[in-house]
N, C-alpha and C positions, 0 to 999 in steps of 0.2 A: 606257156606251152613251149616245150622243147622241140627242136627240129634237128635234122641230120643232113650233112652233106656227105656223099659217098662216091667211091670209085669201084667200078666193076671191070673185070678183064674177061674177054671172050676166049673161046677155044682157039681162035686164030691169032690172039694177041692184041686185038683192038681194045681200047678203053672206052668206058661210058661213064660220064659224070652226071650225078643226079642229086636231088634233094627231096626231103619228105618229112612229115611229122611222125610217121610210123614206119620205121625201118624194116621190121620183120614182115609187115604186110606188103611193103613195096618190093622186097626181095622175092617174096612168094609170087607176086604179079610178074616179075621178070622171069622166074622159073616156069611159069605157065605161059610165057610168050604173050603176055597181055599188051606189051608195048611194041609197036611196029619196029622201032629202031633196034631193039634188042632181040626181037624174034628171029631176025635174019642171021644171027651169028651165035645162037645159043649152043651150049650152055654157058652161063656167065658165073664168075666167082667173085665174091666180095673181096676186094684187096685191102681197102681201108675206109674207115668212116670216122666222123667226129660229130659229137653233139654240140649244138649251138643254142643260143638263147631264143632265137626266133626264126620262123620260116622265111621272113624277109631277108635276114642275114644269110641263111642257107642258100636261098635262091640267088642272091647277089654273088656269093662265092661260086656257085655252079656256073653262072654266066662268065665269071672271071676265068675259071679253069678252061672253059671252052674257047675263050679268046686267046689264052696262052698257047693252045695247040701244042703243048709240050708236056708229056706225062712226067718227066723228071722234075720240071718246075713245080708241078702239082704235088708230087710226092715230097719235094723239099718243103712245101708249105705245111703238109701234114706232119713233117718231122720236127718242126720248130716248137 
């Protein structure tokens, strides 16, 4: 089963890092303000995503991105 790690950007410029096995479903949930964290600063735009082998790998990367607290470092990871 494939999984995705992704980055959203809010209207105010904040970033949200997430992971999922169904990217289109998850983006629709964000659009509907299903998630408390993203409902406060909607609308959100998908900036970048990457498909990975497993959800375990995607979740680990999501946690790493949040620890970095630096969007430029996250975008550098996606750029490699």
